[in-house]
TIKE-633939 format. One record per residue: residue number from 1; z, y, x of N, C-alpha, C, O in turn. Coordinates in steps of 0.001 Angstrom, whole numbers, plus 500000, padded with zeros to 6 digits. Layout:
! residues N
+-----+--------+--------+--------+--------+--------+--------+--------+--------+--------+--------+--------+--------+
:   n :   n.zz :   n.yy :   n.xx :  ca.zz :  ca.yy :  ca.xx :   c.zz :   c.yy :   c.xx :   o.zz :   o.yy :   o.xx :
+-----+--------+--------+--------+--------+--------+--------+--------+--------+--------+--------+--------+--------+
: NUM :      Z :      Y :      X :      Z :      Y :      X :      Z :      Y :      X :      Z :      Y :      X :
...
+-----+--------+--------+--------+--------+--------+--------+--------+--------+--------+--------+--------+--------+
//
This chain:
! residues 85
+-----+--------+--------+--------+--------+--------+--------+--------+--------+--------+--------+--------+--------+
:   n :   n.zz :   n.yy :   n.xx :  ca.zz :  ca.yy :  ca.xx :   c.zz :   c.yy :   c.xx :   o.zz :   o.yy :   o.xx :
+-----+--------+--------+--------+--------+--------+--------+--------+--------+--------+--------+--------+--------+
:   1 : 601556 : 809675 : 132884 : 603012 : 809895 : 133002 : 603658 : 811018 : 132515 : 603187 : 812114 : 132820 :
:   2 : 604696 : 810957 : 131782 : 605565 : 811958 : 131091 : 606049 : 813085 : 132176 : 606244 : 812850 : 133368 :
:   3 : 606185 : 814198 : 131612 : 606778 : 815104 : 132318 : 608350 : 814965 : 132637 : 609097 : 814418 : 131827 :
:   4 : 608815 : 815491 : 133863 : 610271 : 815215 : 133978 : 610990 : 816431 : 133473 : 610849 : 817476 : 134107 :
:   5 : 611576 : 816416 : 132639 : 612487 : 817493 : 131915 : 613783 : 817521 : 132345 : 614663 : 816963 : 131689 :
:   6 : 614049 : 818188 : 133522 : 615411 : 818443 : 134017 : 616218 : 819375 : 133295 : 615839 : 820488 : 132931 :
:   7 : 617377 : 818863 : 133098 : 618555 : 819606 : 132407 : 619262 : 820428 : 133411 : 619642 : 819879 : 134445 :
:   8 : 619462 : 821588 : 133229 : 620062 : 822288 : 134165 : 621490 : 822072 : 134470 : 621960 : 822372 : 135568 :
:   9 : 622209 : 821539 : 133483 : 623716 : 820930 : 133825 : 623927 : 819710 : 134410 : 623507 : 818656 : 133931 :
:  10 : 624633 : 819813 : 135546 : 624803 : 818677 : 136055 : 623987 : 818325 : 137238 : 624018 : 817201 : 137739 :
:  11 : 623066 : 819549 : 137794 : 622350 : 819312 : 139128 : 623372 : 819381 : 140402 : 623987 : 820365 : 140812 :
:  12 : 623371 : 818002 : 140921 : 624421 : 818136 : 141935 : 623940 : 817522 : 143335 : 622878 : 816901 : 143285 :
:  13 : 624524 : 817606 : 144469 : 624348 : 816798 : 145719 : 624647 : 815425 : 145369 : 625668 : 815157 : 144736 :
:  14 : 623638 : 814338 : 145824 : 623895 : 813312 : 145420 : 625118 : 812494 : 146522 : 625777 : 811534 : 146121 :
:  15 : 625215 : 812879 : 147472 : 626179 : 812322 : 148339 : 626535 : 813283 : 149676 : 625923 : 814309 : 149971 :
:  16 : 627590 : 812748 : 150362 : 627888 : 813601 : 151394 : 626956 : 813898 : 152457 : 627298 : 814742 : 153285 :
:  17 : 625835 : 813338 : 152563 : 624768 : 813423 : 153497 : 623815 : 814637 : 153199 : 622983 : 815105 : 153976 :
:  18 : 624087 : 815037 : 151979 : 623216 : 816246 : 151407 : 623812 : 817597 : 152277 : 625002 : 817903 : 152339 :
:  19 : 622926 : 818169 : 152790 : 623235 : 819483 : 153390 : 623259 : 820642 : 152266 : 622232 : 820870 : 151627 :
:  20 : 624371 : 821326 : 152046 : 624193 : 822435 : 150876 : 624467 : 823888 : 151676 : 625386 : 824158 : 152449 :
:  21 : 623454 : 824652 : 151266 : 623347 : 825855 : 151859 : 623336 : 827022 : 150573 : 623201 : 826692 : 149395 :
:  22 : 623476 : 828205 : 150962 : 623503 : 829321 : 150138 : 622576 : 830444 : 150561 : 622331 : 830564 : 151761 :
:  23 : 621968 : 831387 : 149565 : 621409 : 832372 : 149782 : 621290 : 833425 : 148518 : 621868 : 833187 : 147457 :
:  24 : 620712 : 834282 : 148664 : 620501 : 835396 : 147530 : 619383 : 835015 : 146629 : 618499 : 834341 : 147157 :
:  25 : 619262 : 835279 : 145516 : 618088 : 835017 : 144441 : 617217 : 836289 : 144631 : 617782 : 837375 : 144758 :
:  26 : 615841 : 836195 : 144656 : 614855 : 837211 : 144479 : 614722 : 837505 : 142947 : 614312 : 838608 : 142587 :
:  27 : 615041 : 836596 : 142092 : 614851 : 836767 : 140505 : 615575 : 835685 : 139976 : 616228 : 834952 : 140719 :
:  28 : 615510 : 835486 : 138538 : 616086 : 834293 : 137771 : 615780 : 833030 : 138479 : 614618 : 832872 : 138853 :
:  29 : 616725 : 832036 : 138735 : 616558 : 830634 : 139015 : 617410 : 829494 : 138389 : 618638 : 829488 : 138301 :
:  30 : 616722 : 828721 : 138051 : 617369 : 827461 : 137078 : 617944 : 826415 : 138391 : 617383 : 826329 : 139483 :
:  31 : 619051 : 825748 : 138030 : 619333 : 824611 : 138623 : 618187 : 823554 : 138547 : 617642 : 823305 : 137471 :
:  32 : 617790 : 822860 : 139859 : 616932 : 822015 : 139624 : 615584 : 822329 : 140149 : 614814 : 821421 : 140461 :
:  33 : 615226 : 823745 : 140275 : 614022 : 824169 : 140831 : 614053 : 824231 : 142312 : 615062 : 824363 : 143006 :
:  34 : 612752 : 824115 : 142735 : 612544 : 823988 : 144213 : 612279 : 825474 : 144873 : 611459 : 826258 : 144394 :
:  35 : 613014 : 825737 : 145936 : 613098 : 827038 : 146277 : 612399 : 827316 : 147764 : 612249 : 826427 : 148603 :
:  36 : 612011 : 828653 : 147937 : 611375 : 829012 : 149173 : 611942 : 830374 : 149663 : 612393 : 831146 : 148817 :
:  37 : 611946 : 830693 : 150894 : 612310 : 832121 : 151275 : 611067 : 832735 : 151159 : 610009 : 832284 : 151599 :
:  38 : 611262 : 833999 : 150425 : 610301 : 834996 : 150278 : 610122 : 835987 : 151551 : 610729 : 835761 : 152598 :
:  39 : 609385 : 836931 : 151422 : 609257 : 837706 : 152724 : 610332 : 838658 : 153052 : 610433 : 839223 : 154141 :
:  40 : 611269 : 838830 : 151880 : 612351 : 839655 : 151799 : 613667 : 838758 : 152525 : 614673 : 839369 : 152887 :
:  41 : 613563 : 837369 : 152683 : 614582 : 836220 : 153026 : 615387 : 836172 : 151748 : 616600 : 835964 : 151786 :
:  42 : 614595 : 836401 : 150381 : 615484 : 835941 : 149368 : 614991 : 834582 : 148610 : 613799 : 834278 : 148642 :
:  43 : 615863 : 833850 : 147988 : 615519 : 832452 : 147420 : 614566 : 832858 : 146224 : 614931 : 833762 : 145473 :
:  44 : 613442 : 832264 : 146035 : 612559 : 832459 : 144924 : 612031 : 831022 : 144676 : 611864 : 830147 : 145525 :
:  45 : 611785 : 830951 : 143245 : 611034 : 829396 : 143073 : 609822 : 829251 : 143422 : 608980 : 830136 : 143268 :
:  46 : 609579 : 828073 : 143953 : 608209 : 827827 : 144551 : 607117 : 827102 : 143453 : 607373 : 826209 : 142644 :
:  47 : 605976 : 827704 : 143669 : 604900 : 827159 : 142804 : 604109 : 826158 : 143446 : 603645 : 826412 : 144557 :
:  48 : 603878 : 824990 : 142871 : 603331 : 823869 : 143575 : 601756 : 824318 : 143855 : 601234 : 823785 : 144834 :
:  49 : 601069 : 825114 : 143199 : 599991 : 825508 : 143381 : 599740 : 826583 : 144356 : 598558 : 826897 : 144497 :
:  50 : 600705 : 827269 : 145123 : 600596 : 828476 : 146023 : 600330 : 828055 : 147314 : 601272 : 827488 : 147867 :
:  51 : 599239 : 828184 : 147987 : 599039 : 827929 : 149407 : 599750 : 828858 : 150312 : 599956 : 828536 : 151482 :
:  52 : 600200 : 830186 : 149751 : 601018 : 830898 : 150540 : 602522 : 830312 : 150688 : 603195 : 830771 : 151612 :
:  53 : 603107 : 829314 : 149829 : 604325 : 829068 : 149942 : 604182 : 827671 : 150574 : 605208 : 827005 : 150717 :
:  54 : 602988 : 827170 : 150967 : 602891 : 825837 : 151320 : 603760 : 825675 : 152619 : 603689 : 826532 : 153500 :
:  55 : 604576 : 824585 : 152741 : 605571 : 824264 : 153895 : 606673 : 825130 : 154006 : 607445 : 824994 : 154955 :
:  56 : 606859 : 826071 : 153090 : 608015 : 826835 : 153156 : 609114 : 826599 : 152446 : 609975 : 827478 : 152471 :
:  57 : 609327 : 825546 : 151758 : 610255 : 825108 : 150705 : 611639 : 824914 : 151553 : 611638 : 824256 : 152593 :
:  58 : 612680 : 825459 : 151098 : 614040 : 825390 : 151532 : 615058 : 824326 : 151032 : 615990 : 823886 : 151706 :
:  59 : 614706 : 823924 : 149577 : 615552 : 823118 : 148946 : 615455 : 823113 : 147431 : 614517 : 823599 : 146799 :
:  60 : 616346 : 822612 : 146996 : 616575 : 822414 : 145507 : 617810 : 823251 : 144923 : 618874 : 823235 : 145543 :
:  61 : 617701 : 823861 : 143933 : 618920 : 824782 : 143543 : 619895 : 824090 : 142722 : 619476 : 823418 : 141779 :
:  62 : 621175 : 824166 : 142959 : 622383 : 823351 : 142514 : 622896 : 824267 : 141361 : 623543 : 823682 : 140493 :
:  63 : 622716 : 825600 : 141213 : 623334 : 826446 : 140343 : 622316 : 827347 : 140032 : 621312 : 827340 : 140745 :
:  64 : 622412 : 828288 : 138892 : 621555 : 829091 : 138320 : 621874 : 830682 : 138704 : 622998 : 831089 : 138999 :
:  65 : 620783 : 831429 : 138651 : 621116 : 832889 : 138958 : 620264 : 833532 : 137740 : 619119 : 833190 : 137442 :
:  66 : 620921 : 834379 : 137187 : 620280 : 834999 : 135986 : 619488 : 836324 : 136373 : 618634 : 836781 : 135614 :
:  67 : 619763 : 836834 : 137416 : 619023 : 837926 : 137986 : 618838 : 837745 : 139486 : 619087 : 836748 : 140164 :
:  68 : 618348 : 838922 : 139855 : 618151 : 839195 : 141568 : 619389 : 839440 : 141983 : 620232 : 840018 : 141295 :
:  69 : 619606 : 838924 : 143376 : 620629 : 839310 : 144387 : 622012 : 838520 : 143915 : 623125 : 838951 : 144219 :
:  70 : 621808 : 837296 : 143125 : 623060 : 836467 : 142923 : 623093 : 835347 : 143959 : 622034 : 834893 : 144394 :
:  71 : 624151 : 834938 : 144325 : 624523 : 833852 : 145185 : 623824 : 832515 : 144633 : 624107 : 832210 : 143475 :
:  72 : 623027 : 831769 : 145271 : 622499 : 830455 : 144827 : 622861 : 829355 : 145832 : 622611 : 829514 : 147027 :
:  73 : 623368 : 828391 : 145430 : 623747 : 827406 : 146385 : 622529 : 826200 : 146159 : 622238 : 825848 : 145016 :
:  74 : 621917 : 825663 : 147249 : 621028 : 824852 : 147156 : 621256 : 823725 : 148050 : 622024 : 823896 : 148996 :
:  75 : 620620 : 822450 : 147857 : 620461 : 821381 : 148791 : 619159 : 821274 : 149653 : 617993 : 821168 : 149274 :
:  76 : 619711 : 821335 : 151001 : 618547 : 821383 : 151837 : 619075 : 820707 : 153287 : 619974 : 821331 : 153850 :
:  77 : 618686 : 819734 : 153798 : 617921 : 818688 : 153103 : 618859 : 817746 : 152225 : 620024 : 818032 : 151949 :
:  78 : 618208 : 816596 : 151824 : 619263 : 815628 : 151235 : 618828 : 815333 : 149878 : 617849 : 815903 : 149395 :
:  79 : 619526 : 814450 : 149226 : 619216 : 813785 : 147987 : 620044 : 814889 : 146768 : 621048 : 815554 : 147023 :
:  80 : 619430 : 814862 : 145639 : 620277 : 815513 : 144605 : 619944 : 814789 : 143265 : 618875 : 814210 : 143073 :
:  81 : 620922 : 814872 : 142385 : 620920 : 814239 : 141063 : 620289 : 815076 : 140206 : 620942 : 816102 : 140014 :
:  82 : 619012 : 815010 : 139476 : 618384 : 815718 : 138432 : 618662 : 814994 : 137189 : 618092 : 813953 : 136863 :
:  83 : 619568 : 815597 : 136511 : 619914 : 814857 : 134909 : 618496 : 815187 : 134328 : 617778 : 816114 : 134703 :
:  84 : 618227 : 814306 : 133385 : 616898 : 814392 : 132516 : 617313 : 814104 : 131068 : 618332 : 813500 : 130730 :
:  85 : 616321 : 814653 : 130214 : 616854 : 814128 : 128507 : 615642 : 813398 : 128153 : 615549 : 812854 : 127053 :
+-----+--------+--------+--------+--------+--------+--------+--------+--------+--------+--------+--------+--------+
//
């Protein structure tokens, strides 16, 4: 199966049932990345192979943060549209 190549432009909540929340980034985040809350209660990108992050995901980023402490909007829970190329 081919990799899913998500384009960061156009990642949006799929419908009005999607819950949208905000938080501050721990580092750079791209739209479409899966997020978790780190020990400082900041949003960080989740790694699929990390047992310490297992079950701690909070949602999918809807916008990007270039650096730490930027406000990030994310979908949690609900459906999102992930544009691909």
